[in-house]
N, C-alpha and C positions, 0 to 999 in steps of 0.2 A: 226056321227061316234063315237063309244064308246072310251073313253080315254084309251090309251095303258098303261099297267102296268109299274111300275118303272123298269128301266134296271139295273140289278145287275152286279157288276164287281168282278170276281174271279181272284185272282193273283196267278199264278203258280210259286212256289219257287224252282223248280227242279234245275235250273242252278246256284243258289247260292250254292247248294250242289256240283255241277260240279266244281266250282271254289275251294271250300274247299277241294275236293278230289284230286285236282291237286298236293297238298302238303301233302296229307294224314294226315291232322291235324284236328283241331276242328273249325277253322275259315276260312271264314265267316260262321256264323251259320244260316241255313235256318229258324229256329224257330224265331230268332231275326228279320230276314227279314219279316216273316209273321206278327209279332207283329207290326212292323213299318208300313207295308202296311195297316193293319187294322186301326191303329191310323190315317193314312192319308186318309182313306175313302173306303178301300176295303170292300166288302160285304161278302167275303169268301176267303178261301185259297185252292188251288189245289196242289196236289203233286202226282207224278207218281212213284210208287215203281216198278222198273223193275226187271225182272228175274235175270239179271246180277248185280243188285245193282250199276249201273254205277254212280248214283248221290244220290238220296234219299235212306236212309237206313231204316231198320225196326225200329231202335231207333228213327229216325226222325219222323216217323209216330206216334209212341207212344207219343213222346213229343209234337208234334203238337196237337194231340187230347187232351192232358192234359192241354195245356197252352193257346190255342187261344180261344177267346170269340165268334168267328164267325164260321159258318159252315165249316167243313173240307170235301173236295171233294177228294176222294181217286181214282186216275186213276190206272187201273190194267188190266192185261190180265186175261182171263177166265181160270185159272188153279186152281187145288185143293189147292196148296200152298197159292195162293193169296186169295182164298175164305176163308181159315182158318184164315189168318191174318185179313181180313176184318171183319169177325164175332167176332174176339177177340178185335179188335180195336173199332168197332162200330162207324165209321164216320157218318156224316150226310148223305153223298151220296157216291156211288161208280159209277164211269164212266168206263164201260167196253170198252177197246180199243184193236185193233190188235197189236201184238208185234212180231218182228223178231229180234233175237239177233244181227244181223249184221247191222241193220239200224241205221242211225244217229239220226233220229227223227221218230215219227209216220208218215208213208208214205201214208196212205190212211184210208178210213173208214172201220169199222168192217163189215164183210160179214154176216149180220144177216139172210138174206134170205137163204144163203147156209149152215149156221151153226146153224139153229134154234133148232135142236134136242139137240145139245151140250149146247147151251145157255139157254134153257128153265129151266133146274134145277138150274142153277146158279141164274137166275133172281128170281125164286120162293123162293130159300133159303134166298136171301137177302131181298126180300119183306117181307117174314114171320118173319124176325128178325128186322124189322123196319128200314132197310137201304134203302134209296131211290136210285133207279137204273136209270142210264143214259146210253144210247148207243151212241157211237161216230161213226157216219155214214155219208156217202155221201148223198147229197140231191137227192136221187134216189127214185122214187115212190115205187119200190119193197121192198127196205130196210125199208122205212118208214112204209109201210103197215104191214110188218112182225113185226116191233118193237111194233106196236099197238097190234097185235095179241098175242105177248108174254107178254103183260101186264107190259112193262117197262113204267113207268110214264113220262120219260123224254128222249128226244134225244138231242145230241149235233151235229150240222151240221159241217162237216169238211170244213173249208173255205180256205184251203191251196192253191188250184188251182186258185181260184179267186184272192187271195192276191198276189200270184206269178205273175199272169198276170198283175195286177195293177202296181206292182213294176217294171216289165219288160217293161211297156208301150205298151203292146199288147192289144190294145183297143178292137179288135174283140173277142179275147178269153175272156177277162175280161167281155165283155157284155154277152157272152154265159153262162159263169159260174155264173154271177150275176143272170141271169134269172132262172137258175137251183136252186139257193138258195132261190129266191123269191117264186118260185113255190113249192119247198120242204117245206118251212116254212108254207106256206098256207095250204098245204095238211096235214102236221103234226098237225097243230092246229085244223083243221077240224076233225081229227081223235081222238081228245081229249088228245094229247100229249103236254107236256110243251116243249118249244123249246129253246135250248141254241145254241151258236155258238163259234167256236174257231179254232185256228191254223193259224199262220202267220199274225195275226192282228197287225196293227200299229195305230198311231193316225188317219191317213187318212181313212183307211178301217174300223176302229172301229166307226168313226163318220158316215160313210155311212151306215153301217149295223144297227146302232142304230135307223135308221129311219124306220126299219121294225117292225111294231107293234106286230107281232107274237113272236118275239124274246125277252126273258126276262132276259137272262144272257149271258155275254161274259166271256170266260176264256182265259187269256192272260199271257204269261210268258216270252219267250225268248226275244222278242223285249223290254219289259219293264226292264228286268234285264240288257240288254245291254245299254239302255238309262240311267239307274241308275248309271252306272260307271261315267257318265259325270255330271249329275245334282242331283244325290241322289235319293233314292227310293221313299221317301215321295213326292218329286216334280214330279216324274214320275207318281205316282198314281194320284196325283191331276190333272196333265195335261191330263191323259187318261180319268179321270172322266169328265173333262170339254169337251173333244172331244165327249164323249158319250152323255153328256147333250145337246150339240149343235145338234147332230143328232136326239135325241128324241124330241127336241123342234120343229123340222121341221114338226113333226106329228101335233102338236098343230096349227102351222101356216097354214098347208094345210087342216085342218079340216073345 
């Protein structure tokens, strides 16, 4: 069995900005959080610039691009405004996500199959400008196959339903959702896509999913920022990295 590639950790700093915006001030600074996360072992930083600017701001994106030494992953909706910002900022990667103004968090995967005519020019423009495109989708065969047809080099599998079922103790649902993720990751890799995963991951679920050899990156934010309130961000990053390493080590032991 070929050795699985190293598993990268992307830390999402959105909710550092959420806390800052609660008092409409400058602190806590998401850029400082990003620098601390990188120092503690993060492989990249993720930030979602929403249409309503509820947490990350345009200035945050510019400052992150200018100051961090690791790749910046810019989550955004497929709108003309966001495309212009992405082309101006030139992050390492853009992850296209669905977005509804009233949602508390991203509630599902992008409907790539249903919106392929709209998404195609966005993906082409970003590809042509050297920005790596990822599509945040459910582990659904139709979505994965369309992502490959649109020449998006990366997908990020939405793990929210599985993570929720694990936390709720619903073993039957967790089992079904887990099998969807396993099958989706296998299909995506066979189609030539790089496979990432994210949404709702904690130490337990990150360790479990790290044992899937097709997945090469996890993007985690809300849980880690919450844990950081109690033990500090650096310790949270180190603990998450250790959980991921334990999961990856299972591949070596099972080989």
